Residue, then its C-alpha position, 0 to 999 in steps of 0.5 A: m185572084p187568090s193565090n195557090t197558097a190560099r187555095a191550098g190552105g182552104g182545101s186542107r181545112t176542108f179535109r180536116r173537117a171532113a176527117i173529123f166528121v168521119v171519125i165522129a160518125l165512126i165513134v157514134i156507130a162503133v160504140p153502140t155496135s160494140i156494146g150491142a155485140f158484147n151483150s149479144f152473147e149470153r148463157t144460163s146457170g144450172g138453176e135458170v132458164a131464159v126466154v130471149r125477146n128481140g130488142g134491136l132498133l129495127d126488130d119486133n119485140k117477139v120471143r126469139q128463142v129459149i136458152d136451156p139451163a146450164s147452157g154454153v155461150t149463146w148468140v141471142g141477137w143484137w140488143s135482145q132482152l133475157h127473161r130469166y126464170p127458175a128451172q129447179q123445183r120451187f116451193y110456196t110455203i104458208t106458215s105462221v113463222g114466215r112465207g115461202e120465198r119471202s119474209g112475213v107471217d101468213v096463214v090461210t084462214v078458211p071456214s069449216g063446215d060449221g062456220v069456225n075459221m080455221g088457220i091452214e099452214g102448208t107448202v106447195y112444191f112445184a116446178l116451171n114447165l121447161d118445154h120451149a112452147a110452154l115457156k114462150s107462152f108463159d112469157d107472153k102471158f106473164g113476163t110482159r107485165t108487172y106484179r105488186s109485191a107485199s112491200g108495195g114495189t112492182y116487179y116483172p116475174w123475171d126480176g129475181d126472187a122479188g119478182w118471182s114472189a110477187f108473181l106467186d102472190q098474185m097469180v098462184r096464191p088465190v088458187i091455193d086459197n080457193d082449193l083449201r076453202t073448198e076442201v076444209n068446208n067439207f069438215r066440221c071444226a072438231e073433225l080437224v081439231s079435236s079441242c073444238t069439242l071443248v067450246q061446242n055443244n058436245t060433252n063427249q070427250k073422246t079425244s084419242l079417237e077424235q085425234q085419229g079421225n083428225n089425222a085421217n081428215i087432214a090427210k083427205i084434205q091434203d090428197a084432195v088439194n093435190t088432185s085439184l091444184a094441177e087442174d086449177f092452176k092450168s085453167t086459171l093460168g091458161g096453160e100447163f105452166l106449173t108441173d110436179i105439183h104437190f101440197n103438204l098440209s102441215r098444220v091446222t090451227l084455231p083463231p086466237e079467240v077460239q083457242a083462248a076459249v079452248d084454253k079456258a075450257q081445258a083449265a076448267f076441266a082440269q079443276v073439275t077433274e081435281a074436284q072429282a078426284k077429291v070426291a072420289s078420295a073422300r068416298a073411298e075413305a068413307d067406304a073404308n071407315k064403314a067397312r072397319q065399323d062393320g068389322y068392329n060391330k062383329c068383333p068388339t074385342c077387335a075394336e078394343i085392340e085397335k083402340l089400344k094400338a092407337l094410344p100415344q106412346g108413354i100412356t100407362v093407364y087406360a080407363p074409359g068410363n072407369t074411375g079406377g083405371v086399368a094399368l097398362p103393361t110397361k116396357 
């Protein structure tokens, strides 16, 4: 039979094994729990709003809550995920020297009413709707999918500036392009850029009046886009997610090949103007000569006096047609 000492030793080993298993189990449970508890408190800065989605092992993935800008420390639940969006006014700039909130040259090219491609540059100012119901719906529609950026990467719209720009490029930009195409098509090229008249079948160069009309027409396009953008964003995105929308049209340009033709035409007109000035000068000189000759015909003595005045200094004898000559007085 085993001795009491042997039985005691076996029981001690069993106890130690059990204790080790308990410690390991506590570590396995405690570490993730501590991490989850530590990450279950969040807050937002003054320029962002956060949509919280459940993320626990036994939770669904629905929106849990919305944290307003500049919040204090807030309990968001175990292993929840925060989707942070901009809460301040944002802008989307279309320009030949850089695009809005990311780098790159960009111009909207749309045809005028007479078929000339016009380059449109401007800025759309807007803000994200901070109403909680609107934010939850926005996150359901757009925060659960990725968008491709100009650099080729894919991002969620809450992935910082890169993600927000990718979202704007794919979802907001097409609406802007469509509205500009619709409005610009209501005007002829010369009604937006007066120099278009130089390369079209129009010889009437009323540039100052046309420039005044151009400015008024550009203002009309800007006002029309301001009116249409809000409704078009709402219908395209499926909700009133963007507010305080304002479009500022900063510049209308011609395609490079058309601008080159304009430059050549302007150079040609400059040469024509120079030639016309020379013709006018010659005509004026001829008219002056004729007027002088008419005066000389009426006053032959005056003609002789003018001849004497025109003689070079130092001549002492003047004898046109007279071999004897006429002595001139000397000083």
